[in-house]
C-alpha positions as CSV (number, residue, x, y, z in Angstrom):
1,X,0.0,0.0,0.0
2,X,1.3,3.5,-0.8
3,X,1.9,6.3,1.7
4,X,-1.7,7.5,1.7
5,X,-2.8,5.9,4.9
6,X,0.4,6.6,6.7
7,X,0.3,10.3,5.8
8,X,-3.3,10.5,7.1
9,X,-2.4,8.8,10.3
10,X,0.5,11.0,11.2
11,X,-1.3,14.2,10.4
12,X,-4.4,13.2,12.2
13,X,-2.6,12.2,15.4
14,X,-0.9,15.5,15.8
15,X,-3.8,17.7,14.8
16,X,-6.3,15.8,16.9
17,X,-4.0,16.2,19.9
18,X,-3.7,20.0,19.4
19,X,-7.4,20.4,19.2
20,X,-8.6,17.9,21.7
21,X,-6.2,17.7,24.7
22,X,-6.1,21.4,25.6
23,X,-9.9,21.4,26.4
24,X,-9.3,18.4,28.6
25,X,-7.4,20.6,31.0
26,X,-10.3,22.9,31.6
27,X,-12.9,20.3,31.8
28,X,-11.1,17.2,33.2
29,X,-13.5,16.9,36.1
30,X,-16.1,15.8,33.6
31,X,-14.0,12.8,32.7
32,X,-11.7,12.4,29.7
33,X,-14.1,10.6,27.4
34,X,-17.0,12.9,28.2
35,X,-15.2,15.9,26.7
36,X,-12.9,14.4,24.2
37,X,-15.3,13.0,21.7
38,X,-17.5,16.1,21.2
39,X,-14.5,18.3,20.6
40,X,-12.8,15.7,18.4
41,X,-15.9,15.5,16.2
42,X,-15.8,19.3,15.8
43,X,-12.1,19.5,15.1
44,X,-11.9,16.5,12.8
45,X,-12.9,18.2,9.5
46,X,-9.9,20.5,9.9
47,X,-7.5,17.6,10.4
48,X,-9.0,15.7,7.5
49,X,-8.8,18.7,5.2
50,X,-5.0,18.8,5.9
51,X,-4.7,15.1,5.2
52,X,-6.9,15.4,2.0
53,X,-4.8,18.2,0.7
54,X,-1.5,16.5,1.4
55,X,-2.0,13.2,-0.3
56,X,-2.4,12.2,-3.9
57,X,-5.9,12.0,-5.1
58,X,-7.4,8.7,-6.3
59,X,-7.9,10.0,-9.8
60,X,-4.2,11.0,-10.0
61,X,-3.2,7.6,-8.7
62,X,-5.2,6.0,-11.5
63,X,-3.5,8.2,-14.0
64,X,-6.6,10.2,-15.0
65,X,-8.0,13.6,-14.0
66,X,-11.6,14.6,-14.5
67,X,-10.6,18.2,-14.3
68,X,-8.1,17.9,-17.1
69,X,-10.4,16.1,-19.4
70,X,-13.4,18.4,-18.9
71,X,-11.5,21.7,-18.6
72,X,-13.2,22.5,-15.4
73,X,-13.2,21.0,-11.9
74,X,-16.4,19.0,-11.2
75,X,-18.4,19.5,-8.0
76,X,-17.2,17.6,-5.0
77,X,-20.4,15.6,-4.8
78,X,-19.8,14.4,-8.3
79,X,-16.2,13.3,-7.6
80,X,-17.3,11.5,-4.5
81,X,-20.1,9.8,-6.3
82,X,-17.8,8.7,-9.1
83,X,-15.3,7.4,-6.7
84,X,-18.0,5.6,-4.7
85,X,-19.4,4.0,-7.8
86,X,-15.9,2.9,-9.0
87,X,-15.3,1.3,-5.6
88,X,-18.6,-0.5,-5.8
89,X,-17.6,-2.0,-9.1
90,X,-13.8,-2.4,-8.6
91,X,-13.0,-2.1,-4.9
92,X,-9.4,-1.6,-3.9
93,X,-7.8,-0.8,-0.6
94,X,-6.3,2.4,-1.8
95,X,-9.5,3.6,-3.4
96,X,-11.6,2.7,-0.4
97,X,-9.1,4.4,1.8
98,X,-9.4,7.7,-0.1
99,X,-13.2,7.3,-0.1
100,X,-13.1,6.9,3.7
101,X,-10.9,10.0,4.1
102,X,-13.2,12.0,1.8
103,X,-16.3,11.0,3.7
104,X,-14.6,12.0,6.9
105,X,-13.8,15.4,5.4
106,X,-17.5,15.7,4.6
107,X,-18.5,14.6,8.1
108,X,-20.3,11.6,6.7
109,X,-19.0,9.4,9.4
110,X,-21.2,6.4,8.9
111,X,-20.3,6.3,5.2
112,X,-16.6,6.6,6.1
113,X,-17.0,3.6,8.5
114,X,-18.6,1.6,5.7
115,X,-15.7,2.4,3.3
116,X,-13.1,1.5,5.8
117,X,-15.0,-1.7,6.7
118,X,-14.9,-2.8,3.1
119,X,-11.1,-2.1,3.0
120,X,-10.8,-4.0,6.2
121,X,-12.6,-7.0,4.7
122,X,-10.4,-6.9,1.6
123,X,-7.3,-7.1,3.8
124,X,-8.9,-9.9,5.9
125,X,-8.5,-7.6,9.0
126,X,-4.7,-7.9,8.9
127,X,-3.8,-4.4,7.8
128,X,-2.9,-2.3,10.9
129,X,-3.5,1.1,9.3
130,X,-6.8,0.1,7.8
131,X,-7.9,-1.3,11.2
132,X,-7.0,1.9,13.0
133,X,-8.8,4.0,10.4
134,X,-11.9,1.7,10.6
135,X,-11.9,2.1,14.4
136,X,-11.5,5.9,14.0
137,X,-14.5,6.2,11.7
138,X,-16.6,4.0,13.9
139,X,-15.8,6.1,16.9
140,X,-16.7,9.3,15.1
141,X,-19.9,7.9,13.8
142,X,-20.9,6.5,17.2
143,X,-19.0,7.1,20.4
144,X,-20.5,4.0,22.0
145,X,-18.2,1.9,19.7
146,X,-15.3,2.9,22.0
147,X,-16.7,0.1,24.2
148,X,-17.8,-2.3,21.5
149,X,-16.9,-2.7,17.8
150,X,-13.8,-0.4,17.8
151,X,-12.2,-2.3,20.7
152,X,-11.1,-5.4,18.8
153,X,-9.8,-3.3,16.0
154,X,-7.7,-1.2,18.3
155,X,-6.4,-4.1,20.3
156,X,-5.3,-5.9,17.1
157,X,-3.5,-2.7,15.9
158,X,-1.8,-2.3,19.3
159,X,-0.8,-6.0,19.4
160,X,0.9,-5.6,16.0
161,X,2.3,-2.1,16.5
162,X,2.4,-1.2,20.2
163,X,4.2,2.1,19.6
164,X,1.8,3.5,17.1
165,X,0.7,7.0,18.3
166,X,-2.7,7.0,16.6
167,X,-3.6,3.5,17.8
168,X,-2.5,4.5,21.3
169,X,-4.5,7.7,21.2
170,X,-7.8,6.0,20.3
171,X,-6.9,2.9,22.4
172,X,-6.5,5.3,25.3
173,X,-9.9,6.7,24.7
174,X,-11.4,3.2,24.5
175,X,-9.7,2.2,27.7
176,X,-11.0,5.3,29.5
177,X,-14.5,4.7,28.2
178,X,-14.4,1.2,29.7
179,X,-13.1,2.5,33.0
180,X,-9.6,1.3,32.6
181,X,-7.8,4.5,33.5
182,X,-4.4,2.8,34.2
183,X,-4.4,1.4,30.7
184,X,-5.5,4.8,29.2
185,X,-2.6,6.4,31.0
186,X,-0.2,3.8,29.7
187,X,-1.3,4.3,26.1
188,X,-1.4,8.1,26.3
189,X,2.1,8.0,27.7
190,X,3.2,6.4,24.5
191,X,1.6,9.2,22.6
192,X,3.3,11.7,24.8
193,X,6.7,10.3,23.8
194,X,6.1,10.8,20.1
195,X,8.9,13.2,19.1
196,X,6.8,14.8,16.4
197,X,4.2,16.1,18.9
198,X,4.0,19.9,19.0
199,X,5.2,21.4,22.3
200,X,1.8,22.9,23.4
201,X,0.1,19.6,22.7
202,X,2.8,17.7,24.7
203,X,2.4,20.0,27.7
204,X,-1.4,19.7,27.6
205,X,-1.2,15.9,27.5
206,X,1.3,15.9,30.4
207,X,-1.2,17.9,32.4
208,X,-4.0,15.5,31.5
209,X,-1.9,12.5,32.5
210,X,-0.9,14.2,35.8
211,X,-4.6,14.7,36.6
212,X,-5.1,10.9,36.1
213,X,-2.1,10.0,38.2
214,X,0.1,9.2,35.2
215,X,2.7,11.9,35.3
216,X,6.4,10.8,35.0
217,X,8.2,10.8,38.4
218,X,9.8,14.2,39.1
219,X,13.0,12.5,40.2
220,X,13.7,11.2,36.7
221,X,16.9,12.7,35.2
222,X,17.9,16.3,36.0
223,X,15.6,18.0,38.5
224,X,15.4,21.6,39.4
225,X,14.1,22.5,42.9
226,X,12.4,25.9,42.6
227,X,11.2,28.2,45.3
228,X,8.8,30.8,43.9
229,X,8.0,34.0,45.8
230,X,6.1,37.1,44.8
231,X,6.9,40.7,45.4
232,X,4.7,42.6,48.0
233,X,3.4,44.8,45.2
234,X,2.2,42.0,43.0
235,X,1.0,40.0,45.9
236,X,-1.9,42.4,46.1
237,X,-3.3,41.1,42.8
238,X,-5.9,38.4,42.8
239,X,-4.2,35.1,41.7
240,X,-6.9,32.8,42.9
241,X,-7.8,30.1,40.3
242,X,-4.7,31.0,38.3
243,X,-2.0,28.7,37.0
244,X,1.7,28.9,37.7
245,X,4.0,27.8,34.8
246,X,7.6,26.8,35.5
247,X,9.6,27.1,32.3
248,X,13.2,26.0,31.7
249,X,14.9,27.4,28.6
250,X,18.2,27.7,27.0
251,X,19.4,31.3,27.3
252,X,21.1,31.2,23.9
253,X,18.1,29.6,22.2
254,X,15.0,30.5,24.3
255,X,12.4,29.1,22.0
256,X,10.9,26.6,22.2
257,X,11.2,26.0,25.9
258,X,13.0,22.9,27.1
259,X,10.7,21.9,29.9
260,X,7.4,23.2,31.3
261,X,5.3,22.3,34.3
262,X,1.9,23.8,35.1
263,X,0.4,23.8,38.6
264,X,-2.3,25.8,40.4
265,X,-1.1,28.9,42.2
266,X,-0.7,28.2,45.9
267,X,0.5,30.2,48.8
268,X,3.9,31.8,48.5
269,X,6.7,30.9,48.8
270,X,5.8,27.9,46.7
271,X,8.3,25.0,46.4
272,X,8.2,22.8,43.3
273,X,10.3,20.4,41.4
274,X,10.5,20.0,37.6
275,X,13.1,19.0,35.0
276,X,13.7,16.1,32.6
277,X,10.3,14.6,33.4
278,X,8.7,17.7,31.9
279,X,10.7,18.0,28.8
280,X,9.0,19.2,25.6
281,X,11.3,17.0,23.4
282,X,12.0,13.5,24.5
283,X,15.6,12.3,24.4
284,X,17.1,15.6,25.6
285,X,18.2,16.5,29.1
286,X,18.6,19.8,30.9
287,X,22.0,18.7,31.9
288,X,23.1,19.2,28.3
289,X,22.3,22.9,28.4
290,X,25.2,25.2,29.3
291,X,23.2,28.3,30.2
292,X,19.9,27.4,31.7
293,X,17.2,29.9,32.8
294,X,14.1,29.3,34.8
295,X,10.9,31.4,34.5
296,X,8.0,31.4,36.9
297,X,4.9,32.9,35.3
298,X,1.3,33.3,36.7
299,X,-1.0,33.1,33.7
300,X,-4.2,35.1,33.6
301,X,-5.7,32.9,30.9
302,X,-4.3,29.5,31.8
303,X,-2.6,29.3,28.4
304,X,1.1,28.3,28.1
305,X,2.0,31.3,25.9
306,X,2.8,34.6,27.8
307,X,0.1,37.3,27.5
308,X,-0.3,40.9,28.6
309,X,-1.0,41.1,32.3
310,X,0.8,37.8,33.3
311,X,3.1,38.0,36.3
312,X,6.6,36.6,36.1
313,X,10.1,36.3,37.4
314,X,13.3,34.8,36.2
315,X,16.4,33.1,37.7
316,X,19.5,31.2,36.8
317,X,19.6,27.9,38.6
318,X,22.7,27.1,40.6
319,X,24.1,23.8,41.9
320,X,24.3,23.3,45.6
321,X,27.1,21.4,47.4
322,X,25.6,18.1,46.4
323,X,25.3,19.1,42.7
324,X,21.5,19.5,42.8
325,X,20.1,22.4,40.9
326,X,18.1,25.0,42.8
327,X,16.4,28.2,41.7
328,X,15.0,31.0,43.9
329,X,12.6,32.9,41.7
330,X,10.9,36.2,42.6
331,X,7.8,37.1,40.6
332,X,8.2,40.9,40.4
333,X,7.4,41.8,36.8
334,X,4.3,42.1,34.6
335,X,4.1,41.1,30.9
336,X,3.4,44.3,28.8
């Protein structure tokens, strides 16, 4: 099979994470599955559009183009109908895959599930990518399939490819829907370790895992012990229900940040640890950075990106007599 399905899977995993995990932070008390699926269904057309635009169309794969022969581009409905009719007469895995992706783009989830089912039958249920896509379409068409027909598809995919990010993402949703939170955490931790995940999505997923008791231990790798205080002037501001971000970055290359941890603002001084367990990019270590800077920032919005009105302070961590990194940070500035 060509790269069509693989391109779709990679793009969808990352885009779905960006759109889905951040809302989990604000509504995690409602339960992961309760908020994930409605948001996912809304965000999915955007993801599919990216996939659809980035892969070769079925007509091009077949060596023909309706637009070229007619001199104008036919309506989408006509193209979809033509493709669907061809797949009825001469079904192929690639053609049904494109049909499934197209139906998803049009939010015709039941039709997408049917297209992927036929592709799954052609492959005798032995193709991992087809199985994941079939499960994905089933879930979008009916969230109850997280506990029924999508389960076996995802379990098969994970048995064959345990490190697949998309399979672990949906497999985590399925596990959470069935009340198996430990398994959901395990699978989403695999997703977290995908080096292609954007930094904001990685931080959001870290927070979700932390809320489920699945955060990596703070003692792993390099650890910075930070003591955060606030100036008397800024202490007069209302910081209730705000979030405190601890950010480690390379002074010589401040963006993107190396490690980020988010906690609720408590009473000051506030003592916290963070470090390699909170890295944005797996495989790196704060120990490899020559000039390390730590920022403590109280966010007014709860977003990881600094905004006007946020309170912050900076410090250069120093090693104590035992070689442990410590940082005393005074929050005494306001973002313009």
